[in-house]
Structures are given as C-alpha cells and as structure tokens.
C-alpha positions in Angstrom: -15.5 -31.4 -12.1 -15.3 -29.0 -8.9 -18.2 -26.7 -8.6 -16.9 -23.4 -6.9 -18.8 -20.7 -5.5 -17.5 -17.1 -4.8 -18.2 -14.8 -2.7 -17.2 -10.9 -2.8 -16.3 -8.1 -2.7 -14.7 -6.0 0.0 -13.8 -2.1 -0.9 -10.7 -2.1 -3.1 -10.2 -5.7 -3.3 -10.8 -7.2 -6.7 -9.9 -11.1 -6.1 -13.2 -12.1 -7.1 -13.0 -10.7 -10.6 -9.1 -12.1 -10.8 -9.5 -15.5 -9.5 -12.5 -16.3 -10.8 -11.1 -15.4 -14.5 -8.0 -17.3 -13.4 -10.1 -20.5 -13.2 -12.7 -20.5 -15.5 -10.3 -18.9 -18.2 -12.3 -16.1 -19.3 -12.7 -12.1 -18.8 -14.0 -9.2 -19.7 -11.3 -6.7 -19.3 -13.3 -3.6 -20.3 -15.8 -4.8 -17.6 -12.8 -5.2 -15.0 -11.3 -1.8 -16.1 -14.5 0.1 -16.1 -15.0 -0.8 -12.3 -11.4 0.7 -11.5 -8.8 -2.3 -11.6 -7.6 -1.8 -15.0 -4.3 -3.5 -13.4 -6.0 -6.3 -12.8 -7.3 -6.5 -16.8 -3.6 -6.1 -17.8 -2.3 -9.1 -15.7 -5.0 -11.1 -17.1 -4.1 -10.0 -20.5 -0.5 -10.4 -20.5 -1.1 -14.3 -19.3 -4.3 -15.2 -21.5 -2.6 -18.1 -22.5 -2.4 -19.6 -18.7 -6.2 -18.9 -17.8 -8.2 -21.6 -16.7 -7.3 -24.4 -14.1 -8.4 -28.0 -15.4 -11.2 -29.9 -13.5 -12.5 -26.5 -11.7 -15.1 -24.0 -12.9 -16.6 -20.8 -10.9 -20.3 -21.9 -11.0 -22.0 -19.5 -8.6 -21.1 -15.8 -7.2 -23.0 -13.7 -4.4 -22.1 -10.2 -3.6 -23.9 -7.5 -1.1 -24.7 -5.6 -4.0 -26.2 -7.7 -6.6 -25.2 -5.8 -9.3 -21.6 -6.4 -8.6 -22.5 -10.3 -8.7 -23.9 -9.6 -11.9 -20.6 -7.9 -13.1 -18.4 -10.8 -11.6 -20.4 -13.3 -13.4 -20.4 -11.5 -16.8 -16.8 -10.8 -16.7 -15.9 -14.6 -15.5 -18.3 -16.7 -17.1 -20.1 -17.5 -14.0 -23.7 -19.2 -14.5 -25.1 -18.6 -11.0 -25.9 -15.5 -9.1 -27.7 -16.1 -6.1 -29.4 -13.7 -3.8 -28.6 -15.2 -0.7 -25.3 -16.6 0.7 -26.9 -20.2 2.0 -28.3 -20.7 -1.5 -24.8 -22.3 -2.5 -25.1 -24.7 -0.3 -25.7 -28.1 -1.8 -24.7 -26.3 -5.3 -21.4 -26.2 -4.9 -18.5 -28.5 -3.8 -16.1 -25.5 -2.1 -16.3 -22.1 -1.6 -13.8 -19.2 -2.2 -14.6 -16.2 0.7 -13.1 -13.8 -2.0 -13.4 -10.7 0.6 -10.5 -8.9 2.8 -12.4 -7.5 5.8 -11.7 -10.1 8.3 -14.9 -8.8 10.7 -17.3 -10.5 8.3 -15.0 -13.6 7.8 -17.1 -15.9 10.3 -20.5 -15.1 9.6 -19.8 -15.8 5.8 -17.7 -18.7 6.2 -20.1 -20.0 8.8 -22.8 -21.6 6.7 -20.4 -23.5 4.4 -18.3 -24.6 7.1 -21.2 -26.1 8.9 -22.3 -27.5 6.1 -18.8 -29.1 5.8 -17.8 -27.5 2.6 -14.2 -26.9 1.9 -13.6 -22.8 2.0 -10.7 -21.1 1.1 -11.0 -17.6 3.0 -8.7 -14.5 1.8 -6.4 -12.7 3.8 -6.6 -12.1 6.9 -8.5 -14.8 8.3 -9.4 -12.7 11.3 -8.5 -10.1 13.2 -10.0 -10.7 16.7 -8.6 -13.5 19.0 -12.4 -14.5 19.3 -12.9 -15.3 15.7 -9.1 -16.7 15.2 -10.2 -19.1 17.9 -13.8 -19.9 16.1 -11.6 -20.9 13.1 -9.3 -23.2 15.2 -12.1 -24.9 16.7 -13.7 -25.7 13.4 -10.1 -26.9 12.1 -9.9 -29.2 15.5 -13.3 -30.6 14.5 -12.0 -31.4 11.0 -13.3 -28.9 9.2 -12.0 -27.7 5.9 -10.5 -24.3 6.2 -7.3 -22.7 3.8 -6.5 -19.3 4.6 -3.2 -16.9 3.5 -2.2 -14.4 1.8 -1.4 -15.0 -2.1 2.4 -13.9 -1.4 3.1 -17.2 0.0 3.3 -18.6 -3.7 5.2 -15.7 -5.1 7.7 -17.2 -7.9 10.2 -14.3 -6.3 9.7 -15.6 -2.9 10.8 -19.3 -4.2 13.8 -18.3 -5.9 14.9 -16.4 -2.7 14.1 -19.8 -0.9 16.4 -21.6 -3.2 19.2 -19.6 -2.5 18.8 -18.7 0.9 21.6 -21.3 1.9 24.2 -19.3 0.2 23.6 -16.1 2.3 24.8 -17.6 5.6 23.4 -17.3 8.6 20.1 -15.0 8.1 20.5 -12.3 11.3 18.3 -9.9 10.2 14.8 -9.0 7.8 13.4 -6.4 6.6 10.0 -5.9 4.6 8.5 -2.9 3.0 4.8 -2.3 1.9 2.5 0.1 1.5 -0.9 0.3 2.8 -2.2 -0.7 6.3 -1.4 -3.7 8.8 -4.9 -4.8 9.5 -5.2 -6.2 5.7 -1.7 -6.2 4.4 0.9 -7.0 7.2 0.2 -10.6 6.5 1.7 -10.2 2.8 4.7 -9.4 4.8 4.7 -12.3 6.9 3.5 -14.9 3.9 6.6 -13.8 2.1 9.0 -14.1 5.1 7.6 -17.3 6.6 7.2 -18.8 2.9 10.9 -18.5 2.7 12.3 -19.4 5.9 9.3 -21.9 7.2 11.0 -23.1 10.4 11.1 -19.4 12.2 9.3 -19.3 15.6 7.6 -16.1 16.4 8.9 -15.2 20.2 7.7 -11.5 20.6 6.1 -8.5 18.6 6.3 -4.5 19.0 4.4 -2.1 17.2 6.8 0.9 17.4 5.1 3.0 14.7 1.5 4.9 14.3 -1.6 4.0 11.6 -0.4 4.4 8.1 3.2 4.7 9.0 3.4 1.3 10.9 6.4 -0.4 12.0 6.2 -3.7 13.8 9.6 -6.2 14.7 9.2 -9.5 15.8 11.8 -11.4 17.4 12.2 -15.2 16.9 13.6 -18.2 18.7 17.3 -18.7 17.9 16.5 -16.7 14.3 16.8 -13.4 13.0 15.3 -10.3 14.0 12.3 -8.9 11.7 11.6 -5.3 11.2 8.3 -5.0 9.2 7.4 -1.5 7.5 3.8 -0.5 6.0 3.0 3.0 4.6 0.1 4.4 3.4 1.9 7.3 1.8 5.0 5.9 0.0 4.9 4.1 -3.6 6.3 0.7 -4.6 6.4 -3.0 -4.4 6.2 -5.0 -1.7 9.8 -5.8 -0.9 11.6 -8.5 1.4 15.2 -8.4 2.1 17.5 -10.9 4.0 20.6 -10.2 5.5 23.1 -13.1 6.4 26.7 -13.4 7.5 28.2 -14.2 3.8 25.6 -12.2 1.6 22.2 -10.4 1.4 19.4 -10.7 -0.8 16.5 -8.3 -2.1 13.0 -10.0 -2.7 11.7 -7.4 -5.3 8.0 -9.0 -5.4 5.8 -7.7 -8.8 4.2 -10.9 -10.1 0.7 -10.8 -8.5 -0.8 -12.9 -11.4 1.7 -15.8 -10.7 1.0 -15.8 -7.0 -2.7 -15.8 -7.7 -3.0 -18.5 -9.8 -0.5 -20.7 -8.1 -2.8 -20.1 -4.6 -6.0 -20.9 -6.5 -4.2 -24.1 -8.3 -3.2 -25.2 -4.5 -6.6 -24.8 -3.6 -8.0 -26.8 -6.2 -5.4 -29.4 -5.3 -6.4 -29.1 -1.7 -10.0 -29.6 -2.2 -9.2 -33.1 -4.7 -7.2 -34.3 -2.2 -9.5 -34.0 0.7 -7.6 -31.7 2.8 -6.0 -28.3 3.1 -2.3 -28.6 1.6 -1.3 -25.4 3.8 -1.2 -26.1 7.4 -3.9 -24.4 9.6 -0.9 -24.4 12.2 0.9 -21.9 9.9 -2.2 -19.7 9.3 -2.8 -19.3 13.0 1.1 -18.7 13.8 0.8 -15.7 11.4 -2.4 -14.2 12.5 -1.4 -14.3 16.2 1.6 -11.9 15.1 -0.9 -9.6 13.2 -3.1 -9.9 16.3 0.0 -9.3 18.7 0.9 -6.2 17.0 -2.3 -4.8 17.1 -2.6 -5.0 20.5 1.0 -3.5 20.9 0.0 -0.5 19.2 -3.1 -0.3 21.2 -1.2 -0.5 24.4 1.6 1.9 23.3 4.1 0.0 21.8 4.0 -2.3 24.8 6.2 -6.0 23.6 3.6 -8.8 23.3 5.2 -12.1 24.2 3.8 -15.1 22.0 2.5 -18.2 23.6 
C-alpha cells in the first residue's frame, strides 16, 4: 500500500479535498460544501461508485491552518494531521503538493525532494525562471518530480486526439477559459499539447492585459495557437482545432474524470519508480507560461524560446 501525504490548501483551490477523496474513496459532502465548494461535492456524489484507487491511501495531511487540515482529514478519512511539513518524511511513500500558488512550491516540495520522496506538484509548477531551473536541476539529479494540469488527462481531449487525423493539416488552434494566466494558462496549454504532442513552441507574445489575457504561441512547422483567458466571462474551457479538411470544438467539462486519471497516473508512476509524464514536457509548457508573462511585462514584446 502506497502511503501518500497531501499538502494543502491555497485560496480557491479545493484539490486537497477532491484528490484525497478520489484516492481514499470517501468524502463528506456537507463539509466540502460548508467550505464553499458545492461543485466538488456534486461531482464526487455523481461518481461515488468509482471513488478509490487500489493500493494507495492518503494517510497524512498538512495545511498552514490546522483547522483546514482537520477538515480535509475528516472529509476524506485521513488518519494523521501533522503540525509541520517535514513530519511526513519517513512516514509516507509519496507526496501530493495540492496547492496552486507556485511561489511556494520550491520551499514546500524541498524537504521531500531532498529525502528522495516522489512528489506530484499541482499546476503551475513554477512562475519564475529561478524556480523552474531549480526543479530541472533536481530532476537531472535523479529526483522524482511530476507536475501538470489535470487537463492533460481530460477525456474530451482523448476523443479529440482520436479524431485529429480526419481534420487534415491543423493550421490554427484557439482556446478560451476563465480566470488568470498565472494559474490557468497551463490548463489551456496542457489540453492542446495532450492532443498534439509533437508541437514545438518557437515564440510567445502576450497581446492582452491583466484579466483580459490573450497570448499568441507560434510553433515550428505547425499551427498558430491563440489563447484567451478572461476573468469576467462565464463558461467552460474550450479548445478549437481548425484543419484543412474539418474543424473540431472540444468543450472540456468532466473535471472528476480528469482528476481521477491524473491521480491514477501519479500512483502508477510511484509504483513504477519514475514519472510516466516526461519532465521535458512540463518544462516546455512552463517555459511558455513564463515567456507570456515576460512579454506582458515588456509591453507585448515577442519572446523567442530556446
């Protein structure tokens, strides 16, 4: 049995509740809704019959606020609430850093990476060149680090991948979502690059503004990619692929399925002793995230990627 510790939570991010429930196979919907996440309760209830991942269990939890850690433990059946992060070292076989505030990822992951404990880090892995290169150095030194948006495992993207050849040569990809580039740009990129795995970004240009972010990604011998993230709009994440023969809209709605498949992939990776997702793929997408922010700060300058 793989013993997993979970670290949570950052504002507005209910992943520690949902991911722990998906792995442990239990949840308290009233408690999750009380904390302000009724949508999480709804998708866990709708998929109650598929909850639980064999040979894995979340055994420890830590939050900056102990009351939150106790709430997650109560809801998901986690046995131990620890007062300090490093108390988990020696007690768990793997760790999920279930926070989406990338400025804290290095400090929170470091005790486990140094102890050679496999770590999954919620999106985005990093939001500075310094932090990204620190993680890259750890991977080069043989440490187990896996990070992505669960959008990579969306069923809607898998269907699109099956149908991609019927569209002809893909000339343009557009993607639309709600919220901000820092935390949610990686969602759009993971969805696109999960469908078209061989794309190589060449340059990135931010042509929007904060809360109305528009990013153009030019690829090598491939389609132009236009990404739109607006804080004020409603709707789901959508990606459109425009080919020379046909086009396809991918409307991504099944959060539960992508979260479950993501957790399964992490557990399988721990069992196999290495991440099933290449770190090079994560590095490439975080490089795009950082370049877009640099472009915005330099008034829309096109940033070339090495």
